[in-house]
C-alpha positions as CSV (number, residue, x, y, z in Angstrom):
1,M,-55.0,104.6,5.9
2,N,-54.6,108.4,5.9
3,T,-54.3,109.6,9.5
4,H,-52.9,112.9,10.5
5,C,-50.4,113.3,13.2
6,R,-51.7,115.2,16.3
7,H,-48.5,117.2,16.4
8,E,-48.7,118.5,12.8
9,R,-50.4,121.8,13.8
10,D,-47.6,122.4,16.4
11,V,-45.0,121.7,13.8
12,L,-46.6,124.1,11.3
13,A,-46.8,126.8,13.9
14,A,-43.2,126.3,14.9
15,A,-42.0,126.4,11.3
16,R,-44.1,129.6,10.7
17,E,-42.9,131.4,13.8
18,D,-39.5,129.7,14.1
19,G,-40.4,128.5,17.6
20,W,-38.9,125.0,17.6
21,T,-38.7,123.1,20.9
22,D,-36.5,120.1,21.4
23,A,-39.5,117.8,21.7
24,L,-40.9,119.0,18.3
25,R,-37.4,118.6,16.7
26,D,-37.2,115.0,18.0
27,H,-40.8,114.3,16.8
28,V,-40.1,115.7,13.3
29,A,-37.1,113.4,13.1
30,D,-39.3,110.4,13.7
31,C,-42.6,111.3,12.0
32,E,-42.6,111.4,8.1
33,E,-45.8,113.4,7.9
34,C,-44.5,116.1,10.2
35,A,-41.1,116.2,8.5
36,A,-42.9,116.8,5.1
37,A,-45.0,119.5,6.7
38,A,-42.0,121.2,8.2
39,S,-40.1,121.1,4.9
40,V,-43.0,122.6,3.0
41,A,-44.1,125.2,5.5
42,P,-41.5,127.9,4.8
43,W,-42.2,127.7,1.0
44,M,-46.0,127.9,1.6
45,G,-45.5,130.9,3.8
46,R,-43.6,132.7,1.1
47,L,-46.2,131.8,-1.4
48,A,-49.0,133.1,0.7
49,E,-47.2,136.4,1.2
50,S,-46.3,137.0,-2.4
51,D,-48.5,138.7,-5.0
52,V,-48.4,136.5,-8.1
53,R,-50.4,138.8,-10.3
54,D,-48.6,140.3,-13.3
55,R,-50.5,143.6,-12.9
56,P,-52.7,145.1,-10.3
57,L,-56.5,144.5,-10.3
58,P,-58.6,147.2,-12.0
59,P,-60.7,149.4,-9.8
60,A,-64.1,148.1,-8.9
61,S,-65.9,150.8,-10.8
62,A,-64.2,149.7,-14.0
63,L,-65.3,146.1,-13.4
64,W,-68.8,147.3,-12.7
65,L,-68.9,149.3,-15.9
66,K,-67.6,146.4,-18.0
67,A,-70.2,144.1,-16.5
68,Q,-72.9,146.7,-17.4
69,L,-71.6,146.9,-21.0
70,L,-71.4,143.2,-21.4
71,G,-75.0,142.8,-20.0
72,R,-76.3,145.4,-22.5
73,Q,-74.4,143.7,-25.3
74,A,-75.9,140.3,-24.4
75,A,-79.4,141.9,-24.3
76,A,-78.8,143.4,-27.7
77,D,-77.7,140.1,-29.1
78,R,-80.8,138.4,-27.7
79,A,-83.0,141.0,-29.3
80,S,-81.4,140.8,-32.7
81,R,-81.3,137.0,-32.9
82,P,-84.6,136.7,-34.9
83,F,-83.3,139.2,-37.4
84,T,-80.0,137.3,-37.7
85,V,-81.9,134.0,-38.2
86,F,-84.0,135.7,-40.9
87,Q,-81.0,137.1,-42.6
88,W,-79.3,133.6,-42.8
89,L,-82.5,132.1,-44.1
90,A,-82.5,134.8,-46.8
91,Y,-78.9,133.9,-47.7
92,L,-80.0,130.3,-48.0
93,V,-83.0,131.1,-50.2
94,V,-80.9,133.3,-52.5
95,A,-78.1,130.7,-52.8
96,S,-80.7,128.0,-53.4
97,G,-82.3,130.2,-56.1
98,W,-79.0,130.7,-57.9
99,A,-78.3,126.9,-57.7
100,G,-81.8,126.1,-58.9
101,L,-81.7,128.5,-61.8
102,I,-78.3,127.3,-63.0
103,T,-79.4,123.7,-62.6
104,W,-82.7,124.2,-64.3
105,K,-81.3,126.2,-67.2
106,W,-77.9,124.4,-67.4
107,T,-78.2,123.8,-71.1
108,A,-78.8,127.5,-71.7
109,V,-75.9,128.5,-69.3
110,R,-73.6,126.0,-71.1
111,Q,-74.7,127.3,-74.4
112,W,-74.1,130.9,-73.3
113,L,-70.6,130.1,-71.9
114,L,-69.6,128.3,-75.1
115,S,-70.7,131.4,-77.1
116,F,-67.5,133.1,-75.9
117,T,-65.3,130.8,-78.0
118,P,-63.8,132.3,-81.2
119,A,-65.7,129.8,-83.4
120,S,-69.0,130.8,-81.7
121,M,-68.3,134.5,-82.1
122,I,-67.7,134.0,-85.9
123,Q,-71.0,132.1,-86.2
124,S,-72.9,134.7,-84.3
125,A,-71.4,137.4,-86.5
126,S,-72.7,135.5,-89.5
127,G,-76.2,135.6,-88.1
128,V,-76.5,132.2,-86.5
129,A,-76.8,132.9,-82.8
130,P,-77.8,130.4,-80.1
131,T,-81.1,131.2,-78.6
132,I,-81.4,131.5,-74.8
133,P,-84.9,131.3,-73.4
134,I,-86.4,134.5,-71.9
135,S,-87.2,132.7,-68.7
136,F,-83.5,132.5,-68.1
137,Y,-83.1,136.2,-68.3
138,I,-86.1,136.8,-66.1
139,G,-84.7,134.4,-63.5
140,I,-81.3,136.2,-63.6
141,A,-83.0,139.6,-63.2
142,I,-85.0,138.4,-60.2
143,L,-82.1,136.8,-58.5
144,V,-79.8,139.7,-59.1
145,S,-82.4,142.1,-57.6
146,V,-82.9,139.9,-54.5
147,T,-79.1,139.5,-54.1
148,M,-78.5,143.2,-54.3
149,V,-81.3,144.0,-51.8
150,L,-79.9,141.4,-49.4
151,A,-76.3,142.7,-49.8
152,L,-77.4,146.3,-49.2
153,H,-79.4,145.2,-46.1
154,T,-76.4,143.4,-44.8
155,I,-74.1,146.4,-45.4
156,L,-76.5,148.9,-43.9
157,A,-77.5,146.7,-40.9
158,E,-73.9,146.6,-39.7
159,E,-73.6,150.3,-39.4
């Protein structure tokens, strides 16, 4: 059971003001709770008087200005959220387009990559060149255009 001693307030006041009476000293010797309070009271008093901050608090006007700036920044973030979502969706569409084109025309891509070997270069010099479908070039042109527009928009939107 957690009961407080009725003399604890007197013991704390005596420890704070250094006003010990003989009756309180005898009581502290017999009561564990009051003995603990008397031993901690000087330390708690020094802690209450000390300033534990590393540096002084900024002026209230600086705090108010910072709060105003943070509020405006939060409002700007909320307002630009739809554009940010649209931009991420555009990134996903472009990435999906590149992945789809490469997957769809993988044989042509593979054939084109293999054309850079020395043996293929000799064959192409002799007039036997692998044929790459025109749809592959059209797909590349479209995706390069969209990628460039998206990159330029991203760069210019940050400024």
